[in-house]
C-alpha positions as CSV (number, residue, x, y, z in Angstrom):
1,M,68.9,173.0,55.6
2,I,66.2,171.1,53.8
3,L,63.0,169.9,55.4
4,F,61.0,167.1,53.8
5,E,57.4,167.2,55.1
6,N,54.4,165.0,54.6
7,A,56.5,162.0,53.6
8,R,55.6,158.3,53.5
9,L,58.8,157.3,55.2
10,W,60.5,154.0,54.9
11,D,63.5,154.0,57.1
12,G,65.4,151.0,55.7
13,F,64.2,148.5,58.4
14,A,60.4,148.5,58.8
15,E,57.9,146.2,57.1
16,A,55.9,149.2,55.8
17,A,56.3,152.9,55.3
18,T,55.0,155.4,57.9
19,P,52.8,158.3,56.5
20,G,53.0,161.9,57.7
21,M,56.7,162.0,58.6
22,S,59.2,164.8,58.3
23,V,63.0,164.6,57.8
24,L,65.4,167.5,58.4
25,V,68.7,167.5,56.5
26,E,71.6,169.7,57.6
27,G,74.8,169.7,55.6
28,E,75.5,166.2,54.5
29,T,73.6,164.4,57.3
30,I,70.1,163.8,58.6
31,R,69.6,166.0,61.7
32,E,66.0,164.9,62.8
33,V,63.2,162.5,61.9
34,A,59.8,163.1,63.4
35,P,56.1,163.6,62.6
36,A,56.5,167.3,62.7
37,I,59.7,169.4,62.7
38,A,59.9,173.2,63.2
39,S,62.6,175.1,61.3
40,A,62.4,178.7,60.2
41,S,65.5,178.6,58.0
42,A,65.1,175.3,56.1
43,R,63.9,174.9,52.5
44,R,60.5,173.2,53.1
45,I,59.5,170.5,50.6
46,D,56.0,169.0,50.8
47,L,56.3,165.5,49.5
48,A,52.5,165.1,49.4
49,G,52.6,161.5,50.5
50,R,55.5,160.4,48.2
51,T,57.8,157.7,49.6
52,L,61.0,158.9,51.2
53,M,63.6,156.1,51.6
54,P,67.3,155.6,51.9
55,G,69.6,155.7,48.8
56,L,70.2,152.2,47.4
57,V,73.4,150.1,47.7
58,D,74.5,147.6,45.1
59,C,77.0,145.3,46.9
60,H,78.4,143.6,43.7
61,V,79.3,145.8,40.8
62,H,82.3,146.0,38.3
63,L,82.7,149.7,37.5
64,I,85.5,149.1,35.0
65,A,83.7,146.4,33.1
66,S,82.4,148.2,30.1
67,M,82.7,145.1,28.0
68,V,81.5,141.5,28.5
69,S,84.8,139.9,27.5
70,F,87.3,140.1,30.4
71,E,90.2,140.0,27.9
72,A,88.9,142.7,25.6
73,N,88.1,144.9,28.6
74,A,91.7,144.5,30.0
75,L,93.2,145.5,26.6
76,L,91.4,148.8,26.5
77,P,93.5,152.0,27.1
78,D,93.3,153.0,30.7
79,A,91.9,156.4,29.8
80,V,89.0,154.8,27.9
81,V,88.3,152.5,30.9
82,A,88.2,155.5,33.3
83,F,85.9,157.6,31.2
84,R,83.5,154.7,30.6
85,A,83.6,154.0,34.4
86,G,82.6,157.6,35.1
87,K,79.7,157.3,32.7
88,L,78.6,154.1,34.3
89,M,78.8,155.5,37.8
90,R,76.6,158.5,36.8
91,E,74.0,156.1,35.3
92,M,74.0,154.1,38.6
93,L,73.5,157.2,40.6
94,M,70.5,158.2,38.5
95,R,68.9,154.8,39.2
96,G,69.1,155.7,42.9
97,F,72.3,153.8,43.9
98,T,74.1,156.2,46.1
99,T,76.7,153.6,47.3
100,V,78.2,150.6,45.5
101,R,80.8,148.0,46.4
102,D,83.1,147.1,43.5
103,L,84.2,143.4,43.4
104,G,87.2,143.7,41.2
105,G,89.0,146.3,39.1
106,A,88.1,149.7,40.5
107,T,91.2,151.4,42.0
108,L,91.9,154.2,44.4
109,G,92.2,156.6,41.5
110,L,88.6,156.2,40.6
111,R,87.6,157.0,44.2
112,L,89.9,160.1,44.3
113,A,88.3,161.3,41.0
114,W,84.9,161.0,42.7
115,E,86.0,162.7,45.9
116,E,87.4,165.6,43.8
117,G,84.1,166.0,41.9
118,L,85.7,165.0,38.6
119,I,83.0,162.3,38.2
120,E,79.6,162.0,39.6
121,G,78.3,158.6,40.9
122,P,77.9,156.4,43.9
123,R,80.5,156.4,46.7
124,V,82.6,153.3,46.3
125,S,83.8,150.5,48.5
126,L,86.6,148.7,46.6
127,C,88.9,145.7,46.8
128,G,91.3,146.8,44.1
129,K,92.1,143.8,41.9
130,A,90.4,140.5,42.7
131,L,92.8,137.7,43.5
132,S,92.7,134.5,41.5
133,Q,94.9,131.4,41.1
134,T,96.3,130.6,37.7
135,G,93.4,129.2,35.7
136,G,90.9,130.7,38.1
137,H,88.0,133.0,37.5
138,A,90.1,136.1,36.9
139,D,92.4,134.3,34.5
140,F,90.7,135.1,31.2
141,R,93.4,133.6,29.0
142,T,92.2,130.7,26.8
143,R,93.9,127.4,27.2
144,A,96.2,128.0,24.3
145,D,97.2,131.5,25.5
146,T,100.6,131.3,27.1
147,R,101.2,135.1,27.6
148,D,102.4,136.1,31.0
149,F,99.4,137.5,32.9
150,A,101.6,140.2,34.5
151,F,101.1,142.2,31.4
152,F,97.3,142.5,32.1
153,E,97.6,143.0,35.9
154,S,98.9,146.5,35.6
155,R,96.0,147.6,33.3
156,L,93.0,149.4,34.7
157,G,90.7,147.3,32.7
158,S,91.7,144.0,34.3
159,L,89.3,142.9,37.0
160,G,91.9,140.7,38.7
161,R,95.4,139.6,39.3
162,L,97.0,136.2,39.8
163,A,98.6,135.0,43.1
164,D,99.6,131.3,43.6
165,G,100.7,130.0,46.9
166,V,100.4,131.2,50.5
167,D,103.2,133.7,50.3
168,A,102.0,135.2,47.0
169,V,98.5,135.5,48.3
170,R,99.7,137.3,51.5
171,R,101.8,139.7,49.4
172,A,98.9,140.4,47.0
173,C,96.5,141.1,49.9
174,R,99.0,143.5,51.5
175,E,99.6,145.3,48.2
176,E,95.9,145.7,47.6
177,I,95.3,147.0,51.1
178,K,98.3,149.3,50.8
179,G,96.8,150.6,47.6
180,G,93.5,151.6,49.2
181,A,91.4,148.4,49.2
182,D,88.6,148.4,51.8
183,Y,88.5,144.6,51.8
184,I,89.9,141.6,49.9
185,K,88.2,139.7,47.0
186,L,89.1,136.1,46.2
187,M,88.0,133.9,43.3
188,A,87.3,130.7,45.2
189,N,85.3,128.8,42.6
190,G,84.9,128.3,38.8
191,G,82.9,130.9,36.9
192,V,80.8,131.7,33.8
193,A,82.8,134.5,32.2
194,S,86.2,132.7,32.4
195,P,87.2,130.1,29.8
196,S,89.2,127.4,31.6
197,D,87.5,126.8,35.0
198,P,84.2,124.8,35.0
199,I,81.7,125.9,37.7
200,A,82.6,123.0,40.0
201,F,86.4,123.9,40.1
202,L,87.6,125.0,43.5
203,G,89.8,128.1,43.7
204,Y,92.7,128.3,46.2
205,S,93.7,125.8,48.8
206,D,92.5,125.9,52.3
207,A,95.8,127.3,53.4
208,E,95.6,130.1,50.8
209,L,92.1,131.0,51.8
210,R,93.0,131.2,55.5
211,A,96.1,133.3,54.6
212,A,93.9,135.9,52.9
213,V,91.5,135.9,55.8
214,E,94.4,136.4,58.3
215,E,95.8,139.3,56.2
216,A,92.4,141.0,56.0
217,A,91.9,140.5,59.7
218,M,95.2,142.1,60.5
219,A,94.2,145.1,58.4
220,Q,90.8,145.3,60.3
221,T,88.8,144.1,57.3
222,Y,87.3,141.1,55.7
223,V,87.4,138.8,52.7
224,A,84.7,138.4,50.0
225,A,84.8,135.3,47.8
226,H,83.3,134.4,44.4
227,L,81.4,131.1,45.1
228,Y,78.8,129.0,43.4
229,T,78.9,125.3,44.5
230,D,77.9,124.1,48.0
231,E,81.4,122.5,48.5
232,A,83.1,125.8,47.7
233,I,80.8,127.8,49.9
234,G,81.3,125.4,52.9
235,R,85.1,125.5,52.7
236,A,85.0,129.3,52.5
237,V,82.8,129.6,55.5
238,R,85.1,127.3,57.5
239,A,88.1,129.4,56.4
240,G,86.6,132.5,57.9
241,I,85.4,134.3,54.7
242,R,82.7,136.8,55.5
243,S,81.1,137.8,52.3
244,L,79.7,135.0,50.1
245,E,79.1,136.1,46.5
246,H,76.5,134.5,44.2
247,C,75.8,131.2,46.2
248,N,73.5,129.8,43.5
249,L,74.1,126.2,44.4
250,I,74.0,126.5,48.2
251,T,72.2,123.8,50.3
252,A,70.0,124.5,53.3
253,A,72.6,122.9,55.6
254,T,75.4,125.1,54.3
255,A,73.3,128.2,54.5
256,A,72.6,127.4,58.1
257,E,76.3,126.9,58.8
258,A,77.1,130.2,57.1
259,A,74.4,132.0,59.1
260,A,75.8,130.6,62.3
261,A,79.3,131.8,61.4
262,G,78.0,135.4,60.8
263,C,78.5,135.4,57.1
264,I,76.5,137.5,54.6
265,A,75.5,136.3,51.2
266,C,75.3,138.5,48.0
267,P,73.2,136.8,45.3
268,T,73.4,138.3,41.8
269,L,70.6,136.8,39.8
270,V,70.0,139.4,37.1
271,T,73.4,138.9,35.6
272,Y,72.7,135.3,34.6
273,Q,69.4,136.2,33.0
274,A,71.1,139.0,31.1
275,L,74.0,136.7,30.1
276,K,71.6,134.1,28.9
277,E,69.7,136.6,26.7
278,E,72.6,138.9,25.6
279,G,75.9,137.3,26.4
280,A,76.8,135.6,23.1
281,S,75.8,138.7,21.1
282,L,78.1,140.9,23.3
283,G,81.2,138.7,22.9
284,L,80.9,136.1,25.6
285,G,82.7,133.0,24.4
286,P,80.9,129.6,23.7
287,E,82.7,128.0,26.7
288,S,81.1,130.6,29.0
289,V,77.7,130.5,27.3
290,A,77.5,126.8,27.9
291,K,77.9,127.3,31.7
292,I,75.2,129.9,32.3
293,D,72.3,127.6,33.0
294,D,74.3,125.6,35.5
295,V,73.9,128.6,37.9
296,R,70.9,130.6,36.4
297,L,68.3,128.0,36.9
298,A,69.2,127.4,40.6
299,G,69.2,131.1,41.6
300,L,65.6,131.6,42.9
301,E,65.7,128.4,44.9
302,S,68.9,129.6,46.6
303,L,67.1,132.7,47.8
304,D,64.5,130.6,49.5
305,R,67.0,128.3,51.1
306,M,69.1,131.2,52.5
307,R,66.1,133.0,53.8
308,G,64.9,129.8,55.5
309,A,68.3,129.4,57.1
310,G,68.4,132.9,58.4
311,L,71.4,133.9,56.3
312,T,71.4,137.6,55.7
313,M,71.4,138.6,52.1
314,V,72.4,141.8,50.4
315,F,71.6,143.2,47.0
316,G,74.1,142.6,44.1
317,T,74.0,142.5,40.3
318,D,77.4,141.7,38.9
319,L,76.5,143.0,35.4
320,L,79.0,143.6,32.6
321,G,79.1,145.9,29.6
322,P,75.9,147.2,28.1
323,M,73.9,144.9,30.5
324,H,74.5,147.3,33.4
325,R,71.3,149.1,32.3
326,R,69.4,146.1,33.8
327,Q,70.7,146.8,37.3
328,S,67.3,147.5,38.9
329,E,65.7,144.4,37.5
330,E,67.3,142.5,40.4
331,F,64.6,143.9,42.6
332,V,61.8,142.4,40.6
333,I,63.6,139.0,40.2
334,R,64.0,138.7,44.0
335,G,60.5,140.0,44.6
336,A,59.1,136.8,43.0
337,V,60.5,134.8,46.0
338,L,61.0,137.3,48.8
339,P,58.8,139.9,50.5
340,A,59.3,143.4,49.2
341,A,60.6,144.7,52.5
342,E,63.2,142.0,52.6
343,V,64.3,142.8,49.1
344,L,64.6,146.5,50.0
345,R,66.5,145.8,53.2
346,S,69.0,143.9,51.1
347,A,69.8,147.1,49.3
348,T,69.8,149.4,52.4
349,S,70.2,148.4,56.0
350,H,71.6,144.9,55.3
351,A,74.1,146.3,52.8
352,A,75.2,148.8,55.4
353,V,76.1,145.9,57.8
354,L,78.2,144.2,55.1
355,L,80.0,147.5,54.3
356,R,80.5,148.1,58.0
357,Q,78.7,151.4,57.8
358,E,75.6,150.8,60.0
359,G,73.9,154.0,60.9
360,R,75.8,155.9,58.2
361,I,74.2,154.6,55.0
362,G,71.1,152.5,54.2
363,C,68.8,154.1,56.7
364,V,66.9,157.3,57.4
365,A,67.9,158.2,61.0
366,P,69.6,161.1,62.8
367,G,73.3,161.1,62.1
368,A,73.1,159.1,58.9
369,L,74.3,160.5,55.6
370,A,71.5,162.2,53.8
371,D,71.4,159.7,51.0
372,L,67.7,159.8,50.2
373,L,65.3,158.9,47.4
374,V,61.8,160.4,46.8
375,V,59.7,157.8,45.0
376,E,56.5,158.4,43.1
377,G,54.4,155.6,44.7
378,D,55.2,152.9,47.2
379,P,58.0,150.5,46.3
380,L,57.0,148.2,49.1
381,A,53.8,147.6,47.1
382,D,55.4,147.7,43.7
383,L,59.1,147.0,43.2
384,T,59.0,148.0,39.6
385,L,58.9,151.6,40.8
386,L,62.7,151.2,41.2
387,T,63.2,150.2,37.6
388,R,63.1,152.2,34.3
389,Q,66.4,154.0,34.9
390,G,65.0,156.0,37.8
391,A,61.9,157.3,36.0
392,H,59.8,157.0,39.1
393,L,62.4,158.8,41.3
394,A,61.3,162.4,41.8
395,A,64.5,163.3,43.7
396,I,67.8,161.7,44.5
397,M,70.0,163.2,47.3
398,Q,73.5,162.1,48.0
399,G,75.3,163.4,51.1
400,G,72.7,166.2,51.5
401,R,73.1,167.4,47.9
402,F,70.4,166.9,45.3
403,V,71.7,165.1,42.2
404,K,68.2,165.0,40.8
405,D,65.4,167.3,41.9
406,A,62.1,167.1,40.0
407,L,60.0,168.1,43.0
């Protein structure tokens, strides 16, 4: 057992941290949280007023995307993709991310490798391959490329697969769920990193969207959708899609409709800033570079609209290739518009709701997994304490085990 004492505790919910608290960890879970805890057998750690908080959750990552070009990434040998993913996962964990949700590409094999201890990183909620229509956001072929996409779908480095028509969508959903997917991901709008679908393009018909939602519901899960434009978001909400990714161009009215429907939004602002500054030099094609500002410049305004509408937001980054190092910059970007406590809730308790793991992750409470960070300073007063690749994290605990201990 491990007993943290004299902690400034932020539990994943409150507006401020509470000083003088103790947390007892037994095995992989939290046993007790109180001002004072008696334990004769525990290792006692005096945090001397350091902040103790839940491990972070990034709700939009691509663990297999070690390159910015979707096509180049898909052509990598599977073994290279897997080893690079393992390195990326370790780096995420050292930034304090103890859980992530992969939005396309990660497979059951990656999770099994983590469970067996072959790689160290966050626990992963995955969708398998993201589903896209031909010419949609996961179809990275250029207009002149007539190769059959089936060649790419079987490769670990491909973020997605193609499915056209209601029957094909149903089968793809069933195959991904059978293969271990925790939820379904759809590409329901145009995107930046794909060459042939302008941002305004809609992905999938209403019937196809509803077919995916029905398949997910039958498997006791939900659908997440890649969305930018207000039109695309509105039709997704009405189709029953729960997780709204990006949402840069959402209006106040649609945000209110989404909130009323119980949807959760996952903005990913840091990726557009990174793509603007680094995308071209890292291999992003000119067609994609030209689309970046269409969504980048509207990002901060979308946060304000969604918060005003009461639409719950979670933390996401959506970074690719070498830009993954900028993961924690998302905290600072959001902090320019949102209160720090709200930004931190997006990466803890709100994220737990989206992943359907309330009370298990994203909080410091009895019975929760002991995913804990010890921060030098108060991140509620200074969000930059969560940047610099974990430099301000004195300790990182995942499932009751220290993966970093500089206490």
